[in-house]
N, C-alpha and C positions, 0 to 999 in steps of 0.2 A: 413801725417795728415794735413788737412786744418783747421786752427783755425778760427771759425766764431766770437767768442767773447773772449776778454781777459781783465783782470783787473790788473793793476800794482799799488801797494802801495795805495790802495783805502781807503780814509777816508771820513766819513760823520759825521758832527757835527751839533747839533741843539741847539738853545739858545745861550746866552752869559753870561759872568760873573759867578756868583755863581750858575746860573741855567743851565750851559752848560752840554750837554749830548753828549758823543761820541758814536754814534751808530755803526760805523765801524772804525777800528783802524789800518788799513794797510793791506788790503786783496789783495792777489795775486792769480789769477786762470786763467785757459784757458778752453774753451769749444770748442770741435771739431765739425765740421759740421757732422750732421747725428747721433750724439750720444744722449743718454738719460741720463740726470743728475738730481739727487735729491739734493736740497739744504735743509739740515736737521738742525733743531734746535728748542729749546723751544721758547715760546712766549717771545719777548724782546731780543732774541739772536742777532738780526740784519739780519736775513735771508730775511725778506720781504724788508728791506731797500736795501739789496744787489740786489734783483731782480729788484726793481724800478730803480736802477742806471744802471744795465745791459740793461734794456729795454728802456733806454733813457727817462724815465718818470720823472726823477729828475737828478740833477747834483751833482757830488761829491764836497766836500769841498777841497779835495786835491787828486791827483792821476790821472791815465789815464785809460780810457775805449776805446778799439779799436774794431771797427765793421768791420770784414773782412779786418783787417790790417790798416784801416783808423782811425785816432784819432778823437773821437766823438766831441772834442772841436772845430773842424772846422765846425761842423754843428750847425747853429743858426736859430732860428725862424722857418720859413716855411720849410727850408731845413731839419731841425731836425724832424719836424712833418712828412714830406714826407718819410724820411728814416725809421722812426718808423712804419708808416702806411704800407709801402711797404714790410718791412723786417719781422715784428713781427705779430703774432696773440696772443690773450690773452683769457685765460679761468680762471675765478675767482670763489671762493666759493659763493659769492653773484653774482647773474646772470647778473645784470645790463642790463636787457631788459626793453624797454619802454612798460609798461603794456598794454596800449590801442592801440598800433600799432600792425599790423599783424606780424607774424613770418617772412614773406618775407621782410617786411619793415625793421625789426630789422637786418636781415642778410645783407641787401643792404647798411646799414649805412656806413661801411668803404669805400665802393666804391663811395658813394655820397661825402664823405669827400675828396676822391682822385680826384673828378671831372670827374668820369666816366659817360658817357651818360646813360639815363634812360633805354633804350632798352638793352644795354650791361649789366647794373646793374642787371636787371631782369634775364637775361640769366645766368649770372655767379652765382647769388644768388640761383637760382633754381637748378643749377648743384651742388652747395655745399650742399643744402638740400637733394638732391638725394643721395649723398655720405653717409648721415647720416640716410637715410630712413625716411625723414621728409617732402617729397613733399606734402603728403596728408594733412599736417598741415600748409601749406604755407599761407592760408587765415585766419587761426585762430588767434585771438588776443593772445598775449603772456600771458596775465593774466589767460587765460583758460587752460594753459598747466600744466601737472604734473611736478614734480621736475626733473625727468629724461629727459622729453621732453624739458624742458627749457635748461638743460645743453647741450643737443644735438644741440639745436638752437644756443647756445653760441659757440659751437665748429664749427658749420657751418659758423657763422660770423667770427670766427678766421681764417677759411680756405679760405674765399672768395677772398682774395688778394694774394693767392698762397704764403704764408709766408715761409721763410727759417727757422724760429725759432718760436715755440709756447711756451709761458710762461704760466704755469698753477699753480695758487696759491690756494692750498688746494681744488682741483677741485671736490673732492667727499665729502667735509665736510658737505654739507647740504643734502646728499642723504642717503637712506638706503643701507645696505651692498650689496644687490643684484644689485640695480641700479648703485651703485658706482662701482662695479666690471665691469659692462657693459661699463660704461663711461671710466674706465681705459683701457679696451680692445680696445676701439676706439682710444684713444690717442696713445697707444703703437703700434697699427696697422698703424696709420699714420706715426709714426717714422720708423717702420720696412719696410713698403711697399712703402712709398713715400720719405724716406730719410729726413723727416723734423726733425730738431734738437728739442728735447724736454727738457725743463727746468722746473722741478716741485719743488715748494716750499711746504714743508710738515713737519709735526711732526709725521706722520704715518709711523712706521717702515716697515709695510707690503708693502705699496705703494712704499716707497723708495727702498725696496729690488728688485723691478722689474726693476729698472734703471740700465744702464751699470755702473754707477759710483755714489757714494754718497759723497757729500761735507758737512762736519759737521761744523756748525758755533756756536760759544759760546762766549758770551761777546764781540761781534764785531770782532772776529778773526776766520779765518779758522784754526781749530786745527789739522785736519787730513782729508785725502781723502782715499776712499776705492773703489776699482774696484769690479765689480761683479766676483764671483768665476767662 
């Protein structure tokens, strides 16, 4: 088993003095390359904080995160941003698309941040949209898309840098059940067919049940882990 992400004695504290809040209280976990994992918990349990730390979007107060064996504390500034942009793709409940830009422009954004040339950006973004059946929407402005189309565009944007890990935070939360199921199928298809590690943060037990493994977070701690039957 190749471990792509690991956390050791992970703590995250916000505030100081009487207003201090300990969001994570010593989390230990490993995520293997190519598996699908659900991080499950109620609002305020610490599950989104855990995802932000694993995705190098925030830094722990104490503890260690390793990305493919390398201590993330060695990554600073631009090196940290490059590692995050190269390794991870992100799919959120809120789409975070720039409304008045085209779908193609939105999907190209991670490549622009990475310094990829415009011609190559267009080629790779168009290929990512083709995977999601969205090439015909490339010139549409994001504001004119349906909810399901917006989430497909977000997944295309997550794929454009050939990530090894996709983080999905309540990816179907803003979608109706039929559209949500279609988006789930896309994400699990990417995991199954392309070996992309899938980390889903959710409080939806049905979505969590589709994952290889479920990690339950309560009051800032991992209380138990459950593999699929």
